[in-house]
BALOBA-1460 file (C-alpha; in Angstrom, 3 decimals):
// residues 344
<rec num="1" residu="x" x="-158.112" y="10.447" z="-11.398"/>
<rec num="2" residu="x" x="-159.841" y="11.846" z="-14.506"/>
<rec num="3" residu="x" x="-157.842" y="12.149" z="-17.710"/>
<rec num="4" residu="x" x="-156.669" y="15.630" z="-18.686"/>
<rec num="5" residu="x" x="-158.773" y="16.989" z="-21.552"/>
<rec num="6" residu="x" x="-158.169" y="19.562" z="-24.253"/>
<rec num="7" residu="x" x="-160.484" y="21.907" z="-22.328"/>
<rec num="8" residu="x" x="-158.208" y="21.595" z="-19.278"/>
<rec num="9" residu="x" x="-155.158" y="22.435" z="-21.375"/>
<rec num="10" residu="x" x="-156.909" y="25.360" z="-23.036"/>
<rec num="11" residu="x" x="-158.043" y="26.812" z="-19.703"/>
<rec num="12" residu="x" x="-154.561" y="26.546" z="-18.150"/>
<rec num="13" residu="x" x="-152.905" y="28.005" z="-21.252"/>
<rec num="14" residu="x" x="-155.393" y="30.879" z="-21.544"/>
<rec num="15" residu="x" x="-156.476" y="29.997" z="-25.077"/>
<rec num="16" residu="x" x="-159.684" y="28.718" z="-26.625"/>
<rec num="17" residu="x" x="-160.384" y="25.009" z="-26.874"/>
<rec num="18" residu="x" x="-160.266" y="25.331" z="-30.674"/>
<rec num="19" residu="x" x="-156.778" y="26.840" z="-30.522"/>
<rec num="20" residu="x" x="-155.550" y="24.160" z="-28.121"/>
<rec num="21" residu="x" x="-157.001" y="21.458" z="-30.368"/>
<rec num="22" residu="x" x="-155.279" y="22.872" z="-33.451"/>
<rec num="23" residu="x" x="-151.936" y="23.071" z="-31.649"/>
<rec num="24" residu="x" x="-152.149" y="19.559" z="-30.260"/>
<rec num="25" residu="x" x="-153.170" y="18.082" z="-33.631"/>
<rec num="26" residu="x" x="-150.284" y="19.812" z="-35.393"/>
<rec num="27" residu="x" x="-152.463" y="22.180" z="-37.419"/>
<rec num="28" residu="x" x="-150.299" y="24.930" z="-39.008"/>
<rec num="29" residu="x" x="-152.877" y="27.726" z="-38.484"/>
<rec num="30" residu="x" x="-151.600" y="28.657" z="-35.016"/>
<rec num="31" residu="x" x="-149.176" y="31.277" z="-33.754"/>
<rec num="32" residu="x" x="-145.749" y="30.415" z="-32.396"/>
<rec num="33" residu="x" x="-146.694" y="31.869" z="-29.015"/>
<rec num="34" residu="x" x="-149.823" y="29.724" z="-28.791"/>
<rec num="35" residu="x" x="-147.937" y="26.609" z="-29.801"/>
<rec num="36" residu="x" x="-145.261" y="27.201" z="-27.198"/>
<rec num="37" residu="x" x="-147.760" y="27.969" z="-24.427"/>
<rec num="38" residu="x" x="-150.086" y="25.034" z="-25.192"/>
<rec num="39" residu="x" x="-147.221" y="22.561" z="-25.572"/>
<rec num="40" residu="x" x="-145.734" y="23.572" z="-22.217"/>
<rec num="41" residu="x" x="-149.061" y="23.291" z="-20.396"/>
<rec num="42" residu="x" x="-149.879" y="19.945" z="-22.039"/>
<rec num="43" residu="x" x="-146.547" y="18.573" z="-20.884"/>
<rec num="44" residu="x" x="-147.006" y="19.953" z="-17.362"/>
<rec num="45" residu="x" x="-150.510" y="18.492" z="-17.021"/>
<rec num="46" residu="x" x="-149.554" y="15.156" z="-18.584"/>
<rec num="47" residu="x" x="-152.041" y="15.464" z="-21.433"/>
<rec num="48" residu="x" x="-152.292" y="12.306" z="-23.599"/>
<rec num="49" residu="x" x="-154.024" y="12.636" z="-27.002"/>
<rec num="50" residu="x" x="-157.055" y="10.425" z="-27.533"/>
<rec num="51" residu="x" x="-155.831" y="8.083" z="-30.257"/>
<rec num="52" residu="x" x="-159.307" y="6.810" z="-31.108"/>
<rec num="53" residu="x" x="-160.735" y="10.321" z="-31.548"/>
<rec num="54" residu="x" x="-157.727" y="11.353" z="-33.596"/>
<rec num="55" residu="x" x="-158.100" y="8.312" z="-35.827"/>
<rec num="56" residu="x" x="-161.703" y="9.215" z="-36.596"/>
<rec num="57" residu="x" x="-160.480" y="12.515" z="-38.006"/>
<rec num="58" residu="x" x="-157.401" y="11.244" z="-39.822"/>
<rec num="59" residu="x" x="-158.494" y="7.647" z="-40.647"/>
<rec num="60" residu="x" x="-155.015" y="6.635" z="-39.419"/>
<rec num="61" residu="x" x="-154.560" y="4.822" z="-36.112"/>
<rec num="62" residu="x" x="-150.776" y="4.261" z="-36.062"/>
<rec num="63" residu="x" x="-151.468" y="0.640" z="-35.167"/>
<rec num="64" residu="x" x="-150.872" y="-2.591" z="-37.040"/>
<rec num="65" residu="x" x="-151.763" y="-6.201" z="-36.262"/>
<rec num="66" residu="x" x="-149.531" y="-9.264" z="-36.357"/>
<rec num="67" residu="x" x="-150.990" y="-12.761" z="-36.392"/>
<rec num="68" residu="x" x="-148.601" y="-15.633" z="-35.629"/>
<rec num="69" residu="x" x="-149.325" y="-19.351" z="-35.786"/>
<rec num="70" residu="x" x="-148.467" y="-20.487" z="-32.263"/>
<rec num="71" residu="x" x="-147.394" y="-18.174" z="-29.453"/>
<rec num="72" residu="x" x="-145.782" y="-21.145" z="-27.670"/>
<rec num="73" residu="x" x="-143.395" y="-21.733" z="-30.574"/>
<rec num="74" residu="x" x="-140.159" y="-19.794" z="-29.862"/>
<rec num="75" residu="x" x="-139.645" y="-19.398" z="-33.614"/>
<rec num="76" residu="x" x="-142.758" y="-17.228" z="-33.829"/>
<rec num="77" residu="x" x="-141.922" y="-15.427" z="-30.590"/>
<rec num="78" residu="x" x="-138.641" y="-14.301" z="-32.148"/>
<rec num="79" residu="x" x="-140.435" y="-13.271" z="-35.344"/>
<rec num="80" residu="x" x="-143.035" y="-11.316" z="-33.360"/>
<rec num="81" residu="x" x="-140.316" y="-9.492" z="-31.423"/>
<rec num="82" residu="x" x="-138.620" y="-8.428" z="-34.657"/>
<rec num="83" residu="x" x="-141.896" y="-7.147" z="-36.134"/>
<rec num="84" residu="x" x="-142.929" y="-5.303" z="-32.964"/>
<rec num="85" residu="x" x="-139.568" y="-3.598" z="-32.545"/>
<rec num="86" residu="x" x="-139.418" y="-2.482" z="-36.188"/>
<rec num="87" residu="x" x="-142.984" y="-1.164" z="-36.008"/>
<rec num="88" residu="x" x="-142.222" y="0.639" z="-32.748"/>
<rec num="89" residu="x" x="-139.223" y="2.317" z="-34.358"/>
<rec num="90" residu="x" x="-141.564" y="3.491" z="-37.124"/>
<rec num="91" residu="x" x="-143.991" y="5.001" z="-34.597"/>
<rec num="92" residu="x" x="-146.581" y="2.220" z="-34.748"/>
<rec num="93" residu="x" x="-148.011" y="0.021" z="-32.020"/>
<rec num="94" residu="x" x="-148.612" y="-3.663" z="-32.705"/>
<rec num="95" residu="x" x="-151.551" y="-5.861" z="-31.699"/>
<rec num="96" residu="x" x="-150.284" y="-9.473" z="-31.586"/>
<rec num="97" residu="x" x="-152.632" y="-12.425" z="-32.014"/>
<rec num="98" residu="x" x="-152.246" y="-16.193" z="-31.752"/>
<rec num="99" residu="x" x="-153.926" y="-18.426" z="-34.370"/>
<rec num="100" residu="x" x="-152.968" y="-21.593" z="-32.492"/>
<rec num="101" residu="x" x="-152.493" y="-23.296" z="-35.892"/>
<rec num="102" residu="x" x="-156.261" y="-22.967" z="-36.374"/>
<rec num="103" residu="x" x="-158.129" y="-21.215" z="-39.201"/>
<rec num="104" residu="x" x="-161.173" y="-20.380" z="-37.062"/>
<rec num="105" residu="x" x="-159.070" y="-18.718" z="-34.380"/>
<rec num="106" residu="x" x="-157.177" y="-16.863" z="-37.107"/>
<rec num="107" residu="x" x="-160.445" y="-15.484" z="-38.463"/>
<rec num="108" residu="x" x="-161.662" y="-14.363" z="-35.037"/>
<rec num="109" residu="x" x="-158.527" y="-12.281" z="-34.558"/>
<rec num="110" residu="x" x="-158.691" y="-10.814" z="-38.055"/>
<rec num="111" residu="x" x="-162.317" y="-9.789" z="-37.528"/>
<rec num="112" residu="x" x="-161.414" y="-8.096" z="-34.249"/>
<rec num="113" residu="x" x="-158.578" y="-6.189" z="-35.903"/>
<rec num="114" residu="x" x="-160.849" y="-4.978" z="-38.697"/>
<rec num="115" residu="x" x="-163.237" y="-3.584" z="-36.101"/>
<rec num="116" residu="x" x="-160.355" y="-1.761" z="-34.450"/>
<rec num="117" residu="x" x="-159.468" y="-0.152" z="-37.784"/>
<rec num="118" residu="x" x="-155.769" y="-1.016" z="-37.702"/>
<rec num="119" residu="x" x="-153.722" y="0.519" z="-40.493"/>
<rec num="120" residu="x" x="-152.470" y="-2.821" z="-41.787"/>
<rec num="121" residu="x" x="-151.973" y="-6.524" z="-41.119"/>
<rec num="122" residu="x" x="-148.938" y="-8.808" z="-41.066"/>
<rec num="123" residu="x" x="-150.177" y="-12.393" z="-41.088"/>
<rec num="124" residu="x" x="-148.769" y="-15.899" z="-40.908"/>
<rec num="125" residu="x" x="-151.729" y="-17.418" z="-42.799"/>
<rec num="126" residu="x" x="-153.176" y="-20.691" z="-41.521"/>
<rec num="127" residu="x" x="-153.596" y="-22.263" z="-44.925"/>
<rec num="128" residu="x" x="-156.736" y="-23.000" z="-46.898"/>
<rec num="129" residu="x" x="-160.215" y="-23.496" z="-45.516"/>
<rec num="130" residu="x" x="-160.499" y="-27.119" z="-44.373"/>
<rec num="131" residu="x" x="-163.702" y="-27.662" z="-46.366"/>
<rec num="132" residu="x" x="-162.662" y="-25.981" z="-49.607"/>
<rec num="133" residu="x" x="-159.596" y="-25.319" z="-51.716"/>
<rec num="134" residu="x" x="-159.604" y="-21.583" z="-50.996"/>
<rec num="135" residu="x" x="-158.769" y="-19.135" z="-48.193"/>
<rec num="136" residu="x" x="-161.169" y="-18.852" z="-45.260"/>
<rec num="137" residu="x" x="-164.149" y="-16.481" z="-45.641"/>
<rec num="138" residu="x" x="-162.591" y="-13.861" z="-43.353"/>
<rec num="139" residu="x" x="-159.274" y="-13.993" z="-45.195"/>
<rec num="140" residu="x" x="-161.146" y="-13.627" z="-48.487"/>
<rec num="141" residu="x" x="-162.984" y="-10.626" z="-47.046"/>
<rec num="142" residu="x" x="-159.752" y="-8.942" z="-45.990"/>
<rec num="143" residu="x" x="-158.073" y="-9.564" z="-49.325"/>
<rec num="144" residu="x" x="-161.125" y="-8.243" z="-51.195"/>
<rec num="145" residu="x" x="-161.396" y="-5.179" z="-48.950"/>
<rec num="146" residu="x" x="-157.987" y="-3.868" z="-49.951"/>
<rec num="147" residu="x" x="-156.843" y="-3.667" z="-46.319"/>
<rec num="148" residu="x" x="-153.026" y="-3.352" z="-46.389"/>
<rec num="149" residu="x" x="-151.794" y="-6.914" z="-45.922"/>
<rec num="150" residu="x" x="-148.450" y="-8.720" z="-45.932"/>
<rec num="151" residu="x" x="-147.843" y="-12.438" z="-45.449"/>
<rec num="152" residu="x" x="-144.780" y="-13.525" z="-43.489"/>
<rec num="153" residu="x" x="-143.217" y="-16.999" z="-43.196"/>
<rec num="154" residu="x" x="-146.178" y="-18.622" z="-44.983"/>
<rec num="155" residu="x" x="-148.241" y="-17.813" z="-48.062"/>
<rec num="156" residu="x" x="-151.550" y="-18.827" z="-49.633"/>
<rec num="157" residu="x" x="-151.638" y="-20.303" z="-53.158"/>
<rec num="158" residu="x" x="-152.840" y="-18.090" z="-56.004"/>
<rec num="159" residu="x" x="-153.039" y="-14.987" z="-53.783"/>
<rec num="160" residu="x" x="-151.061" y="-11.979" z="-55.018"/>
<rec num="161" residu="x" x="-150.199" y="-10.685" z="-51.559"/>
<rec num="162" residu="x" x="-146.723" y="-9.264" z="-50.778"/>
<rec num="163" residu="x" x="-144.839" y="-11.901" z="-48.823"/>
<rec num="164" residu="x" x="-141.684" y="-12.448" z="-46.792"/>
<rec num="165" residu="x" x="-140.590" y="-16.087" z="-46.799"/>
<rec num="166" residu="x" x="-137.507" y="-18.298" z="-46.539"/>
<rec num="167" residu="x" x="-136.110" y="-20.955" z="-48.851"/>
<rec num="168" residu="x" x="-134.647" y="-24.062" z="-47.229"/>
<rec num="169" residu="x" x="-133.501" y="-25.756" z="-50.451"/>
<rec num="170" residu="x" x="-129.803" y="-24.905" z="-50.216"/>
<rec num="171" residu="x" x="-129.589" y="-25.541" z="-46.484"/>
<rec num="172" residu="x" x="-131.261" y="-28.947" z="-46.812"/>
<rec num="173" residu="x" x="-128.970" y="-29.949" z="-49.668"/>
<rec num="174" residu="x" x="-126.003" y="-29.114" z="-47.445"/>
<rec num="175" residu="x" x="-127.542" y="-30.972" z="-44.494"/>
<rec num="176" residu="x" x="-128.252" y="-34.136" z="-46.501"/>
<rec num="177" residu="x" x="-124.767" y="-33.988" z="-48.022"/>
<rec num="178" residu="x" x="-123.326" y="-33.937" z="-44.496"/>
<rec num="179" residu="x" x="-125.447" y="-36.928" z="-43.481"/>
<rec num="180" residu="x" x="-124.408" y="-38.829" z="-46.607"/>
<rec num="181" residu="x" x="-120.754" y="-38.089" z="-45.852"/>
<rec num="182" residu="x" x="-121.299" y="-39.670" z="-42.424"/>
<rec num="183" residu="x" x="-122.677" y="-42.815" z="-44.035"/>
<rec num="184" residu="x" x="-126.424" y="-42.184" z="-43.641"/>
<rec num="185" residu="x" x="-128.668" y="-43.324" z="-46.486"/>
<rec num="186" residu="x" x="-131.859" y="-44.198" z="-44.582"/>
<rec num="187" residu="x" x="-133.022" y="-40.706" z="-43.569"/>
<rec num="188" residu="x" x="-136.489" y="-39.989" z="-42.181"/>
<rec num="189" residu="x" x="-138.427" y="-36.742" z="-42.389"/>
<rec num="190" residu="x" x="-140.891" y="-35.603" z="-39.717"/>
<rec num="191" residu="x" x="-142.937" y="-32.972" z="-41.556"/>
<rec num="192" residu="x" x="-145.742" y="-30.519" z="-40.887"/>
<rec num="193" residu="x" x="-149.384" y="-30.250" z="-42.033"/>
<rec num="194" residu="x" x="-149.970" y="-30.098" z="-45.763"/>
<rec num="195" residu="x" x="-152.205" y="-27.011" z="-45.479"/>
<rec num="196" residu="x" x="-149.195" y="-24.910" z="-44.355"/>
<rec num="197" residu="x" x="-147.032" y="-23.576" z="-47.187"/>
<rec num="198" residu="x" x="-143.883" y="-23.925" z="-45.062"/>
<rec num="199" residu="x" x="-144.622" y="-27.628" z="-44.499"/>
<rec num="200" residu="x" x="-145.028" y="-28.184" z="-48.231"/>
<rec num="201" residu="x" x="-141.865" y="-26.214" z="-49.024"/>
<rec num="202" residu="x" x="-139.752" y="-28.105" z="-46.489"/>
<rec num="203" residu="x" x="-141.084" y="-31.480" z="-47.608"/>
<rec num="204" residu="x" x="-140.384" y="-30.665" z="-51.264"/>
<rec num="205" residu="x" x="-136.935" y="-29.281" z="-50.429"/>
<rec num="206" residu="x" x="-136.102" y="-32.438" z="-48.435"/>
<rec num="207" residu="x" x="-137.003" y="-34.662" z="-51.392"/>
<rec num="208" residu="x" x="-135.011" y="-32.422" z="-53.747"/>
<rec num="209" residu="x" x="-132.026" y="-32.556" z="-51.411"/>
<rec num="210" residu="x" x="-132.147" y="-36.340" z="-51.281"/>
<rec num="211" residu="x" x="-132.236" y="-36.515" z="-55.081"/>
<rec num="212" residu="x" x="-129.464" y="-33.922" z="-55.436"/>
<rec num="213" residu="x" x="-127.249" y="-36.089" z="-53.245"/>
<rec num="214" residu="x" x="-128.006" y="-39.275" z="-55.167"/>
<rec num="215" residu="x" x="-130.141" y="-40.801" z="-52.413"/>
<rec num="216" residu="x" x="-133.479" y="-42.549" z="-52.923"/>
<rec num="217" residu="x" x="-136.708" y="-40.726" z="-52.015"/>
<rec num="218" residu="x" x="-138.827" y="-43.100" z="-49.958"/>
<rec num="219" residu="x" x="-142.336" y="-41.891" z="-49.040"/>
<rec num="220" residu="x" x="-142.409" y="-44.598" z="-46.364"/>
<rec num="221" residu="x" x="-139.854" y="-42.522" z="-44.429"/>
<rec num="222" residu="x" x="-142.073" y="-39.417" z="-44.400"/>
<rec num="223" residu="x" x="-144.152" y="-38.742" z="-41.285"/>
<rec num="224" residu="x" x="-146.900" y="-36.083" z="-41.406"/>
<rec num="225" residu="x" x="-147.155" y="-34.089" z="-38.170"/>
<rec num="226" residu="x" x="-148.803" y="-30.781" z="-37.344"/>
<rec num="227" residu="x" x="-145.930" y="-28.540" z="-36.161"/>
<rec num="228" residu="x" x="-146.779" y="-29.296" z="-32.500"/>
<rec num="229" residu="x" x="-144.819" y="-31.148" z="-29.830"/>
<rec num="230" residu="x" x="-147.339" y="-33.978" z="-29.457"/>
<rec num="231" residu="x" x="-147.081" y="-34.877" z="-33.142"/>
<rec num="232" residu="x" x="-143.300" y="-34.784" z="-32.842"/>
<rec num="233" residu="x" x="-143.572" y="-37.330" z="-30.038"/>
<rec num="234" residu="x" x="-145.801" y="-39.475" z="-32.251"/>
<rec num="235" residu="x" x="-143.231" y="-39.198" z="-35.029"/>
<rec num="236" residu="x" x="-140.460" y="-40.264" z="-32.679"/>
<rec num="237" residu="x" x="-142.347" y="-43.438" z="-31.722"/>
<rec num="238" residu="x" x="-143.118" y="-44.081" z="-35.401"/>
<rec num="239" residu="x" x="-139.401" y="-43.866" z="-36.181"/>
<rec num="240" residu="x" x="-138.398" y="-46.223" z="-33.353"/>
<rec num="241" residu="x" x="-140.845" y="-48.855" z="-34.625"/>
<rec num="242" residu="x" x="-140.044" y="-48.382" z="-38.321"/>
<rec num="243" residu="x" x="-138.965" y="-51.538" z="-40.110"/>
<rec num="244" residu="x" x="-136.412" y="-49.613" z="-42.205"/>
<rec num="245" residu="x" x="-134.634" y="-48.436" z="-39.038"/>
<rec num="246" residu="x" x="-133.599" y="-44.951" z="-40.237"/>
<rec num="247" residu="x" x="-130.270" y="-43.791" z="-38.813"/>
<rec num="248" residu="x" x="-130.907" y="-40.065" z="-39.273"/>
<rec num="249" residu="x" x="-133.891" y="-37.732" z="-39.219"/>
<rec num="250" residu="x" x="-134.791" y="-34.183" z="-40.276"/>
<rec num="251" residu="x" x="-137.578" y="-32.543" z="-38.229"/>
<rec num="252" residu="x" x="-139.646" y="-29.727" z="-39.728"/>
<rec num="253" residu="x" x="-139.905" y="-27.400" z="-36.717"/>
<rec num="254" residu="x" x="-138.731" y="-26.864" z="-33.135"/>
<rec num="255" residu="x" x="-141.880" y="-27.894" z="-31.203"/>
<rec num="256" residu="x" x="-141.980" y="-31.215" z="-33.066"/>
<rec num="257" residu="x" x="-138.273" y="-31.661" z="-32.380"/>
<rec num="258" residu="x" x="-138.804" y="-31.017" z="-28.660"/>
<rec num="259" residu="x" x="-141.552" y="-33.639" z="-28.547"/>
<rec num="260" residu="x" x="-139.430" y="-36.152" z="-30.452"/>
<rec num="261" residu="x" x="-136.279" y="-35.595" z="-28.408"/>
<rec num="262" residu="x" x="-138.250" y="-36.134" z="-25.205"/>
<rec num="263" residu="x" x="-139.477" y="-39.533" z="-26.416"/>
<rec num="264" residu="x" x="-135.996" y="-40.597" z="-27.570"/>
<rec num="265" residu="x" x="-134.455" y="-39.559" z="-24.259"/>
<rec num="266" residu="x" x="-137.029" y="-41.595" z="-22.339"/>
<rec num="267" residu="x" x="-136.333" y="-44.550" z="-24.656"/>
<rec num="268" residu="x" x="-132.612" y="-44.313" z="-23.958"/>
<rec num="269" residu="x" x="-131.674" y="-43.387" z="-27.529"/>
<rec num="270" residu="x" x="-128.288" y="-41.681" z="-27.669"/>
<rec num="271" residu="x" x="-128.576" y="-38.713" z="-30.047"/>
<rec num="272" residu="x" x="-125.425" y="-38.277" z="-32.106"/>
<rec num="273" residu="x" x="-124.471" y="-41.913" z="-31.599"/>
<rec num="274" residu="x" x="-127.473" y="-44.127" z="-32.327"/>
<rec num="275" residu="x" x="-129.466" y="-41.480" z="-34.199"/>
<rec num="276" residu="x" x="-128.387" y="-38.317" z="-36.007"/>
<rec num="277" residu="x" x="-130.856" y="-35.436" z="-35.731"/>
<rec num="278" residu="x" x="-131.351" y="-32.176" z="-37.645"/>
<rec num="279" residu="x" x="-134.142" y="-29.753" z="-36.753"/>
<rec num="280" residu="x" x="-135.534" y="-26.659" z="-38.361"/>
<rec num="281" residu="x" x="-135.440" y="-23.524" z="-36.170"/>
<rec num="282" residu="x" x="-132.355" y="-22.489" z="-34.218"/>
<rec num="283" residu="x" x="-134.019" y="-21.854" z="-30.871"/>
<rec num="284" residu="x" x="-132.517" y="-22.098" z="-27.383"/>
<rec num="285" residu="x" x="-133.940" y="-25.570" z="-26.744"/>
<rec num="286" residu="x" x="-131.924" y="-26.957" z="-29.675"/>
<rec num="287" residu="x" x="-128.702" y="-25.299" z="-28.531"/>
<rec num="288" residu="x" x="-129.133" y="-26.330" z="-24.876"/>
<rec num="289" residu="x" x="-129.838" y="-29.979" z="-25.675"/>
<rec num="290" residu="x" x="-127.110" y="-32.503" z="-24.864"/>
<rec num="291" residu="x" x="-125.708" y="-32.855" z="-27.433"/>
<rec num="292" residu="x" x="-126.603" y="-29.574" z="-29.233"/>
<rec num="293" residu="x" x="-128.868" y="-30.195" z="-32.228"/>
<rec num="294" residu="x" x="-127.845" y="-29.388" z="-35.806"/>
<rec num="295" residu="x" x="-130.270" y="-26.848" z="-37.240"/>
<rec num="296" residu="x" x="-131.640" y="-25.230" z="-40.353"/>
<rec num="297" residu="x" x="-132.351" y="-21.646" z="-39.375"/>
<rec num="298" residu="x" x="-133.946" y="-18.505" z="-40.796"/>
<rec num="299" residu="x" x="-132.921" y="-14.889" z="-40.236"/>
<rec num="300" residu="x" x="-136.051" y="-13.984" z="-38.287"/>
<rec num="301" residu="x" x="-134.852" y="-10.490" z="-37.383"/>
<rec num="302" residu="x" x="-134.409" y="-9.578" z="-41.044"/>
<rec num="303" residu="x" x="-137.681" y="-11.260" z="-42.005"/>
<rec num="304" residu="x" x="-139.608" y="-9.352" z="-39.327"/>
<rec num="305" residu="x" x="-138.084" y="-6.032" z="-40.317"/>
<rec num="306" residu="x" x="-138.741" y="-6.725" z="-43.991"/>
<rec num="307" residu="x" x="-142.394" y="-7.523" z="-43.244"/>
<rec num="308" residu="x" x="-142.921" y="-4.146" z="-41.550"/>
<rec num="309" residu="x" x="-141.134" y="-2.317" z="-44.365"/>
<rec num="310" residu="x" x="-143.265" y="-4.113" z="-46.956"/>
<rec num="311" residu="x" x="-146.439" y="-3.242" z="-45.049"/>
<rec num="312" residu="x" x="-145.443" y="0.421" z="-44.926"/>
<rec num="313" residu="x" x="-145.019" y="0.322" z="-48.693"/>
<rec num="314" residu="x" x="-148.449" y="-1.255" z="-49.135"/>
<rec num="315" residu="x" x="-149.994" y="1.389" z="-46.868"/>
<rec num="316" residu="x" x="-148.327" y="4.025" z="-49.054"/>
<rec num="317" residu="x" x="-150.045" y="2.597" z="-52.144"/>
<rec num="318" residu="x" x="-147.054" y="0.666" z="-53.484"/>
<rec num="319" residu="x" x="-146.774" y="-2.993" z="-54.506"/>
<rec num="320" residu="x" x="-143.592" y="-4.466" z="-53.045"/>
<rec num="321" residu="x" x="-142.141" y="-7.591" z="-54.619"/>
<rec num="322" residu="x" x="-142.069" y="-10.849" z="-52.602"/>
<rec num="323" residu="x" x="-138.843" y="-11.377" z="-50.685"/>
<rec num="324" residu="x" x="-137.288" y="-14.783" z="-50.068"/>
<rec num="325" residu="x" x="-134.524" y="-15.170" z="-47.509"/>
<rec num="326" residu="x" x="-132.046" y="-18.047" z="-47.623"/>
<rec num="327" residu="x" x="-131.928" y="-20.491" z="-44.719"/>
<rec num="328" residu="x" x="-128.674" y="-21.678" z="-43.146"/>
<rec num="329" residu="x" x="-127.495" y="-25.129" z="-42.051"/>
<rec num="330" residu="x" x="-125.340" y="-25.454" z="-38.935"/>
<rec num="331" residu="x" x="-123.796" y="-28.828" z="-38.124"/>
<rec num="332" residu="x" x="-123.483" y="-29.782" z="-34.437"/>
<rec num="333" residu="x" x="-122.758" y="-32.756" z="-32.196"/>
<rec num="334" residu="x" x="-126.139" y="-34.367" z="-32.910"/>
<rec num="335" residu="x" x="-124.582" y="-35.649" z="-36.139"/>
<rec num="336" residu="x" x="-122.209" y="-38.617" z="-36.207"/>
<rec num="337" residu="x" x="-121.170" y="-41.442" z="-38.521"/>
<rec num="338" residu="x" x="-123.447" y="-44.460" z="-38.728"/>
<rec num="339" residu="x" x="-122.371" y="-47.477" z="-36.711"/>
<rec num="340" residu="x" x="-121.791" y="-49.277" z="-40.010"/>
<rec num="341" residu="x" x="-119.447" y="-46.479" z="-41.139"/>
<rec num="342" residu="x" x="-117.442" y="-46.740" z="-37.916"/>
<rec num="343" residu="x" x="-117.390" y="-50.530" z="-37.960"/>
<rec num="344" residu="x" x="-119.347" y="-50.695" z="-34.698"/>
């Protein structure tokens, strides 16, 4: 079945194609009678405006693009849902892309979105170019072009781009204080890749939290992963073989936690008895684990909504200030006193 055209609407309404076009584009130079007649016929025939043709006239497409780091990570799925729903409420459609924690794949998506002439971009940036201490060539091109752009969750150093992020400092201080109260002093940290701003922030906040609670910072208890489940599994094996035998661990994201918990289960480690575990990201997998895992969580709904609002401001020619949300610590049954503290 062929799509209904403006000519079809005009013929059925008994007006010229020019008149039908003006009515359907919202042009004020039309009579009330023509508007009523054309609108009724368009509805009856099921006429759908050609968004691409309209965008060529208005330079506005009513579309935005969202790039997330890993579509398999439920953290980013929740963030994407919040962004898409807020954009939809504002009358915009959202193209969603997956960087797969890879700069090259990020750049391919960004190039495609530029060719589609989206009105703006919300991006979880994939860090600096691996071969140079600067953003990737495509990211540099977008920043230089003046395309409306907002960073969410992560940022890039020395780039004055509006951003929506979260601070984990307070939540980690509370989490480490709880572990200390339970007798834990040897606490490991399974972190993310150094090129990601969130990995650097969480690592720094962990060290600050240890110091704030009067505990020693030991680089030997830091494991560098890549925010993926396989590296979490590697970190879990590293911990089991560690000569310092840490009694508690903080894991920098949910996929790494899932990988680690799988290894510990297979090794017969009793979480909450032999090992206390805290993970970033309050996703279903953490809550459904037996026992439920203590988490440091972000308000992803508010962050997603704020990112869309900030992008609308940028598209309107404004310069919104960066926003930083505060993370929250929730203690659960994955935390318990050390065996030394219980006299076991």
